C-alpha positions as CSV (number, residue, x, y, z in Angstrom):
1,M,94.5,90.7,141.6
2,V,94.8,89.6,145.6
3,D,93.2,86.4,146.0
4,G,94.1,84.4,149.4
5,N,94.1,83.5,152.3
6,A,94.7,86.5,155.8
7,T,93.8,86.0,159.4
8,D,91.5,88.4,161.3
9,G,95.3,89.2,163.1
10,P,96.6,88.0,165.9
11,S,94.7,86.8,168.9
12,D,96.2,87.4,171.8
13,A,97.2,91.1,171.7
14,A,100.1,91.6,174.4
15,T,101.6,88.1,172.7
16,F,101.4,90.3,169.3
17,E,103.7,93.3,171.3
18,G,105.9,91.3,172.9
19,V,106.8,89.7,169.5
20,I,106.9,92.9,167.9
21,D,109.3,94.6,171.0
22,E,111.5,91.1,171.0
23,I,112.2,91.0,167.3
24,T,112.9,95.3,167.9
25,A,115.6,94.0,170.4
26,L,116.9,91.4,167.5
27,L,117.4,93.7,164.9
28,R,118.5,96.8,167.0
29,R,116.2,98.4,165.2
30,P,112.3,98.8,164.9
31,L,110.3,96.6,161.7
32,P,108.7,99.6,159.1
33,P,105.1,100.4,160.8
34,E,103.2,99.6,158.0
35,Y,104.5,96.1,158.4
36,V,103.7,95.8,161.8
37,Q,99.7,97.0,161.2
38,F,99.4,94.4,158.2
39,L,100.3,92.1,161.3
40,R,98.2,93.4,163.5
41,D,95.2,93.4,161.2
42,H,95.8,90.7,159.7
43,D,98.9,88.9,161.3
44,G,99.9,86.5,157.5
45,F,98.8,85.8,154.0
46,E,99.0,83.2,151.6
47,G,97.9,83.1,148.2
48,F,97.8,85.0,144.8
49,A,99.1,88.3,143.7
50,G,98.4,88.6,140.4
51,E,100.5,85.8,138.8
52,I,102.5,85.6,142.4
53,Y,102.3,83.4,144.9
54,I,103.5,85.1,148.3
55,V,103.4,83.3,152.1
56,L,103.8,86.4,154.6
57,W,105.0,84.3,157.9
58,K,102.1,85.4,161.3
59,A,104.1,87.1,164.2
60,E,104.4,84.3,166.6
61,D,106.1,82.1,163.8
62,L,109.0,84.9,162.5
63,I,111.7,84.7,165.0
64,H,111.4,81.0,165.5
65,L,111.8,80.7,161.7
66,N,114.7,83.2,161.0
67,H,116.7,81.0,163.9
68,A,115.9,78.1,162.6
69,Y,117.2,78.8,158.9
70,G,120.3,80.1,161.2
71,L,120.2,84.0,159.7
72,A,121.8,85.2,162.8
73,Q,124.9,83.2,162.1
74,Y,125.2,82.6,158.3
75,V,123.4,86.0,157.4
76,P,123.6,88.4,160.2
77,G,121.0,91.5,159.5
78,I,118.9,89.6,157.5
79,F,115.3,89.3,159.2
80,L,112.8,86.9,156.7
81,I,108.9,88.1,156.4
82,G,107.5,85.4,154.5
83,S,108.6,83.1,150.9
84,N,107.3,82.9,147.8
85,G,105.7,79.2,148.9
86,G,109.2,77.3,147.3
87,G,112.9,78.1,147.6
88,E,113.1,81.7,147.8
89,A,112.4,84.0,150.9
90,Y,111.2,87.7,151.5
91,A,113.0,89.6,154.0
92,F,114.2,92.6,155.6
93,D,118.1,93.7,155.7
94,S,117.7,95.2,159.3
95,H,121.8,96.7,158.3
96,D,119.9,99.8,155.9
97,A,118.3,102.0,158.3
98,S,115.4,101.8,155.4
99,M,115.2,98.4,155.6
100,P,114.7,97.2,152.3
101,V,112.7,94.1,151.0
102,L,115.2,91.6,149.8
103,R,114.3,88.0,148.1
104,I,116.9,85.8,148.6
105,P,116.9,81.8,148.2
106,F,116.5,79.8,151.2
107,I,119.2,77.0,149.9
108,C,122.8,78.6,151.0
109,I,121.3,81.5,152.5
110,D,123.8,84.4,151.3
111,R,123.6,87.7,151.7
112,G,125.5,87.9,148.3
113,E,123.1,85.7,146.6
114,A,119.8,88.4,147.9
115,E,117.9,90.8,145.5
116,L,116.4,93.8,146.3
117,V,112.3,94.0,145.9
118,S,111.9,97.2,147.3
119,T,114.0,99.9,148.2
120,S,112.6,101.1,151.5
121,S,109.3,101.4,153.6
122,T,109.2,104.9,152.9
123,D,109.1,104.4,149.1
124,L,106.7,101.6,149.9
125,S,104.4,103.6,151.9
126,S,104.5,106.9,149.3
127,A,101.0,106.2,147.8
128,S,98.1,108.0,149.6
129,E,96.0,105.2,148.5
130,P,95.9,101.8,147.4
131,T,93.9,101.4,143.4
132,L,94.5,99.2,141.0
133,A,98.5,98.4,139.7
134,A,99.1,98.7,136.3
135,D,100.0,95.3,136.7
136,G,96.9,94.2,137.8
137,I,97.7,93.5,141.1
138,T,95.2,96.1,143.7
139,E,93.3,95.5,147.2
140,A,91.2,92.7,147.5
141,A,88.4,94.6,149.7
142,D,86.2,92.4,148.4
143,L,88.1,89.6,150.5
144,H,87.8,91.7,153.1
145,F,91.3,92.0,153.3
146,E,93.3,95.5,153.0
147,L,97.1,94.5,152.2
148,G,97.4,98.6,151.9
149,V,99.8,100.8,150.6
150,F,103.2,98.8,151.8
151,W,102.0,94.9,150.9
152,N,100.6,96.4,147.0
153,K,103.7,98.2,146.3
154,L,105.4,95.1,147.4
155,I,104.0,92.5,145.0
156,H,103.9,95.5,141.8
157,D,107.8,95.3,142.6
158,I,108.3,91.5,142.4
159,H,105.9,91.2,139.6
160,R,107.8,94.2,137.7
161,Q,111.4,92.3,139.3
162,W,110.1,89.0,138.2
163,A,109.3,90.4,134.2
164,D,112.2,91.9,133.9
């Protein structure tokens, strides 16, 4: 079950679209459409998904936080999107056209330390309807928050990887 806080989306649509355009230019490829739609609908999340704590950053914070961590200098192609609230970040790998999701430590950020969480946004969007996952992670409609297929699959993959 997902239990956390999300907003209703960005307060200024023009600024939001400008941020998405800036990120696209920075990465030289668009963000996965499911992720952009999640940001449009909720613009961030913080809370538990099953037993996993996850923080997904607001669109307006993405560029600043990536610059602050020196990603372009130290790990080109890695674009942070959030964290586990502790020592690890979640990121897209823009060197791969499928934009896989990685988990990478904040300390000594290094591509060699990254772990694959999910192979691509195409894989993440393949299910037609979010349903109760085998590990108990589900969409939280009762909290007026729809993570959607993309995040349901992402969190499921994170949980499965941690369980191994």
